[in-house]
C-alpha positions as CSV (number, residue, x, y, z in Angstrom):
1,X,-10.7,6.3,12.4
2,X,-10.2,10.0,11.8
3,X,-7.0,11.1,10.1
4,X,-5.2,14.3,11.2
5,X,-2.3,16.5,10.2
6,X,-0.6,18.8,12.7
7,X,0.9,22.3,12.1
8,X,3.2,23.4,14.9
9,X,4.4,20.0,16.2
10,X,7.3,21.4,18.2
11,X,5.3,23.9,20.2
12,X,4.4,23.8,23.9
13,X,0.7,22.9,23.3
14,X,1.2,20.3,20.6
15,X,1.5,17.3,23.0
16,X,-2.0,17.9,24.3
17,X,-3.3,17.7,20.7
18,X,-1.3,14.5,20.0
19,X,-2.7,13.0,23.2
20,X,-6.2,14.0,22.2
21,X,-5.9,12.5,18.8
22,X,-4.7,9.2,20.2
23,X,-7.3,9.0,23.0
24,X,-10.1,9.7,20.6
25,X,-9.0,6.9,18.3
26,X,-7.4,9.0,15.5
27,X,-4.2,8.7,13.6
28,X,-1.6,11.4,12.7
29,X,-0.7,11.3,9.0
30,X,1.7,14.2,8.8
31,X,3.1,17.1,10.8
32,X,5.0,20.3,10.2
33,X,7.2,22.7,12.2
34,X,10.1,24.9,11.3
35,X,11.9,23.4,14.3
36,X,12.7,19.7,14.4
37,X,12.6,19.0,18.1
38,X,9.5,16.8,17.8
39,X,10.6,13.6,19.5
40,X,7.4,13.7,21.4
41,X,5.7,12.4,18.2
42,X,7.4,9.0,18.8
43,X,5.3,8.5,21.9
44,X,2.1,8.8,20.0
45,X,2.5,8.5,16.2
46,X,6.0,7.3,15.3
47,X,5.1,6.6,11.7
48,X,3.7,10.1,10.9
49,X,5.5,12.0,8.1
50,X,7.3,15.1,9.3
51,X,8.4,18.2,7.4
52,X,10.2,21.4,8.3
53,X,9.2,23.2,5.0
54,X,5.6,24.1,4.6
55,X,5.8,23.7,0.9
56,X,6.8,20.1,1.3
57,X,4.1,19.5,3.9
58,X,1.6,21.1,1.5
59,X,2.7,19.0,-1.4
60,X,2.6,15.8,0.6
61,X,-0.9,16.4,1.7
62,X,-2.0,17.3,-1.8
63,X,-0.5,14.2,-3.2
64,X,-1.3,11.7,-0.6
65,X,-4.6,12.8,0.9
66,X,-6.4,15.6,-1.0
67,X,-7.4,13.5,-4.0
68,X,-8.9,10.8,-1.9
69,X,-10.4,13.1,0.7
70,X,-8.7,11.0,3.3
71,X,-7.6,13.8,5.6
72,X,-10.3,14.7,8.1
73,X,-8.8,17.4,10.3
74,X,-5.7,19.7,10.5
75,X,-4.7,20.7,14.1
76,X,-3.1,24.2,14.2
77,X,-0.6,25.0,17.0
78,X,1.4,27.6,15.2
79,X,2.2,31.2,16.3
80,X,-0.9,33.3,16.7
81,X,-0.4,35.5,13.6
82,X,-0.3,32.4,11.4
83,X,-3.6,30.9,12.6
84,X,-5.7,32.6,10.0
85,X,-3.6,31.4,7.0
86,X,-3.2,27.9,8.4
87,X,-6.9,27.6,9.0
88,X,-7.5,28.6,5.4
89,X,-4.9,26.2,4.2
90,X,-6.4,23.3,6.2
91,X,-9.8,23.9,4.6
92,X,-8.3,24.1,1.2
93,X,-6.7,20.7,1.9
94,X,-10.2,19.4,2.1
95,X,-10.1,19.1,5.9
96,X,-11.7,20.8,8.9
97,X,-9.4,23.0,11.1
98,X,-8.9,22.6,14.9
99,X,-7.2,25.7,16.0
100,X,-5.6,26.8,19.2
101,X,-6.5,30.2,20.8
102,X,-6.5,33.0,19.9
103,X,-8.1,31.8,16.7
104,X,-7.2,35.1,15.0
105,X,-5.9,38.5,16.0
106,X,-8.6,40.7,14.6
107,X,-12.4,40.4,14.0
108,X,-12.0,41.0,10.3
109,X,-9.9,37.8,10.0
110,X,-13.0,35.9,11.1
111,X,-14.9,37.4,8.2
112,X,-12.2,36.1,5.8
113,X,-12.4,32.6,7.3
114,X,-16.2,32.6,7.0
115,X,-15.7,33.1,3.3
116,X,-13.3,30.2,3.0
117,X,-15.7,28.0,4.9
118,X,-18.4,29.0,2.4
119,X,-16.1,28.2,-0.5
120,X,-14.8,24.9,0.7
121,X,-17.7,23.5,2.8
122,X,-15.2,22.9,5.7
123,X,-15.3,24.2,9.2
124,X,-13.0,25.9,11.7
125,X,-13.2,24.6,15.3
126,X,-11.6,26.6,18.1
127,X,-10.1,25.1,21.3
128,X,-12.0,26.9,24.1
129,X,-11.3,24.3,26.8
130,X,-12.4,26.4,29.8
131,X,-16.0,26.0,28.6
132,X,-15.6,22.3,29.3
133,X,-14.1,22.6,32.7
134,X,-16.4,21.2,35.4
135,X,-15.9,24.2,37.8
136,X,-16.7,26.7,35.0
137,X,-19.8,24.7,34.0
138,X,-20.9,24.7,37.6
139,X,-20.4,28.4,37.9
140,X,-22.4,29.0,34.8
141,X,-25.3,27.0,36.1
142,X,-25.1,28.9,39.4
143,X,-25.3,32.2,37.6
144,X,-28.2,31.0,35.4
145,X,-30.2,29.9,38.4
146,X,-29.7,33.1,40.4
147,X,-32.1,36.0,40.4
148,X,-32.1,37.5,36.8
149,X,-31.3,41.0,38.1
150,X,-28.2,39.9,40.1
151,X,-24.9,41.4,39.0
152,X,-21.8,39.5,40.1
153,X,-18.5,41.1,41.2
154,X,-15.5,39.3,39.7
155,X,-11.8,39.7,40.2
156,X,-9.5,37.9,37.7
157,X,-5.7,37.9,38.3
158,X,-3.3,35.8,36.3
159,X,0.4,36.1,36.9
160,X,2.6,33.6,35.0
161,X,6.4,34.3,35.1
162,X,8.3,34.3,31.8
163,X,12.0,34.9,31.2
164,X,13.8,37.2,28.8
165,X,13.3,34.7,26.0
166,X,9.6,35.6,25.9
167,X,10.3,39.1,24.6
168,X,12.8,37.8,22.0
169,X,10.3,35.3,20.6
170,X,7.2,36.0,18.5
171,X,5.2,36.1,21.7
172,X,6.8,39.4,22.6
173,X,5.9,41.0,19.3
174,X,2.4,42.6,19.4
175,X,1.9,42.2,15.6
176,X,2.6,38.5,15.9
177,X,1.1,37.5,19.3
178,X,-1.5,40.3,19.8
179,X,0.1,41.3,23.1
180,X,-0.4,40.1,26.6
181,X,-4.2,40.3,26.8
182,X,-4.5,38.3,23.5
183,X,-1.8,35.8,24.1
184,X,-2.5,34.8,27.7
185,X,-5.9,36.3,28.4
186,X,-8.2,35.6,25.4
187,X,-9.5,32.3,26.9
188,X,-10.4,34.0,30.2
189,X,-12.4,36.7,28.4
190,X,-14.2,33.9,26.5
191,X,-14.9,32.1,29.7
192,X,-16.3,35.2,31.4
193,X,-18.7,35.8,28.5
194,X,-19.7,32.1,28.5
195,X,-20.6,32.4,32.2
196,X,-21.9,36.0,32.6
197,X,-23.2,37.0,29.2
198,X,-22.0,39.4,26.5
199,X,-19.7,42.4,27.2
200,X,-21.3,45.8,27.4
201,X,-18.3,48.0,28.5
202,X,-14.5,47.7,28.5
203,X,-11.9,50.1,30.0
204,X,-8.2,49.6,29.8
205,X,-6.2,50.7,32.9
206,X,-2.7,49.6,31.9
207,X,-1.2,48.1,28.8
208,X,2.5,47.2,28.6
209,X,4.9,44.7,27.2
210,X,4.7,42.5,30.3
211,X,1.3,43.3,31.8
212,X,-2.2,44.6,31.2
213,X,-5.2,45.4,33.4
214,X,-8.6,46.8,33.1
215,X,-12.3,46.6,33.8
216,X,-15.2,44.8,32.0
217,X,-18.9,45.0,32.4
218,X,-20.8,42.0,31.2
219,X,-24.5,41.3,31.2
220,X,-24.4,39.7,34.6
221,X,-21.0,40.8,36.0
222,X,-18.5,43.6,36.8
223,X,-15.0,42.3,36.2
224,X,-11.7,43.8,37.4
225,X,-8.8,42.0,35.7
226,X,-5.0,42.0,35.6
227,X,-2.5,39.8,33.6
228,X,1.3,39.7,33.9
229,X,4.3,37.7,32.8
230,X,6.7,39.6,35.1
231,X,7.7,37.7,38.2
232,X,8.2,41.0,40.0
233,X,4.5,41.5,39.7
234,X,3.6,38.4,41.7
235,X,1.3,39.4,44.5
236,X,3.0,39.6,47.9
237,X,0.8,36.7,49.2
238,X,2.2,34.3,46.6
239,X,3.9,31.3,48.3
240,X,7.7,31.5,48.2
241,X,9.0,29.6,45.2
242,X,5.8,29.7,43.3
243,X,6.1,31.4,39.9
244,X,2.5,31.4,38.9
245,X,-0.5,32.9,40.6
246,X,-4.0,32.5,39.3
247,X,-7.1,33.7,41.0
248,X,-10.7,34.2,40.1
249,X,-13.2,35.3,42.8
250,X,-16.9,35.7,42.3
251,X,-18.5,37.9,45.0
252,X,-15.4,37.2,47.1
253,X,-15.5,33.4,46.7
254,X,-12.5,31.8,45.0
255,X,-13.3,29.6,42.0
256,X,-10.9,26.7,42.1
257,X,-10.2,25.4,38.6
258,X,-6.4,24.9,38.6
259,X,-7.0,21.1,38.5
260,X,-8.8,19.2,35.7
261,X,-6.8,20.7,32.8
262,X,-5.1,17.5,31.7
263,X,-7.9,16.0,29.7
264,X,-9.7,19.2,28.4
265,X,-8.1,18.9,25.0
266,X,-9.3,15.3,24.7
267,X,-12.8,16.5,25.7
268,X,-12.5,19.3,23.1
269,X,-11.6,16.8,20.4
270,X,-14.5,14.5,21.4
271,X,-16.9,17.4,21.2
272,X,-15.7,18.3,17.8
273,X,-16.0,14.7,16.6
274,X,-19.6,14.7,18.0
275,X,-20.4,17.8,15.9
276,X,-20.3,20.1,19.0
277,X,-17.2,22.2,18.3
278,X,-16.9,25.9,18.8
279,X,-17.1,27.7,15.5
280,X,-16.3,31.2,14.3
281,X,-19.5,32.7,15.6
282,X,-18.6,31.6,19.2
283,X,-15.1,33.0,19.0
284,X,-16.0,36.5,17.8
285,X,-16.9,38.2,21.1
286,X,-13.5,37.3,22.7
287,X,-11.6,38.4,19.6
288,X,-13.5,41.7,19.6
289,X,-12.6,42.1,23.3
290,X,-8.8,41.6,22.9
291,X,-8.8,43.8,19.8
292,X,-10.3,46.6,21.8
293,X,-7.9,46.1,24.7
294,X,-5.0,46.3,22.2
295,X,-5.9,49.8,21.0
296,X,-8.2,51.5,23.5
297,X,-7.1,54.7,25.4
298,X,-5.7,54.1,28.8
299,X,-8.1,55.3,31.6
300,X,-7.8,54.9,35.3
301,X,-11.1,54.8,37.3
302,X,-11.0,54.5,41.1
303,X,-12.9,51.5,42.4
304,X,-12.6,49.7,39.1
305,X,-9.0,48.7,39.4
306,X,-8.0,45.1,40.3
307,X,-6.4,45.1,43.8
308,X,-3.1,43.7,42.5
309,X,-2.9,46.3,39.6
310,X,-1.1,48.9,41.8
311,X,2.0,46.7,42.1
312,X,2.0,46.2,38.3
313,X,1.8,49.9,37.5
314,X,4.4,50.7,40.2
């Protein structure tokens, strides 16, 4: 039975990690969060120790687990800007890290974690669950089996409404979240590279506090993309009452992958336990993409804009 610790137990994504630990036969030894609304733990691991001070959490792990090498993994669901330091801390506890996306905010952070891996002999595993989604795997197979010279035309639009709280939280601060493209888009960029090959060109059409849009060229695809958390940006064809709109079309054909998300974290954990997790080398391309989007000059090119970008720009 594998033993886990959890950083960020009160966060939105933490229940998926708790479920994955349970369903893969693990046990939670200890958890940490600065907030104490963690009643969800009772549904999975009611006997796990819990701390609201990182120093106490650290001391507990050092005293109870480090000396016996009894802690196998630390799952990290903390705010984006803390991922690097928490991954490093996990490895220095003598455990492997399992970290939510984005793994880090800048490519140089990956170099620092590579050094900690070398020093400790531990490993960082990133949650990239779209790579495990059946629809994405099928699309990748379709692309691989097509004529080698074929270039696919892709439109990616993701609109997920968020209230005023978003901008008051760490998610609304670029230096903590990385901005819209990093916070809600990084797993899409990883998925696109997984399916269509490495990126060769990136242009940013719009970058704001609530939305971003641009154009990517990959080895096998041309991608027009737009992301937004502003409900006023929802496309006009969004059904009344629906607050989220997600669409990926490939050569005009919609790729349906809204279903099947429930168990992807469990699949991710099982892959990690099987020695098939996604390491730092796998993560680097998507981190380089979002770092570029964060700082690139704004350019508008006709014919390269996502059809729904006009409403976002206004």
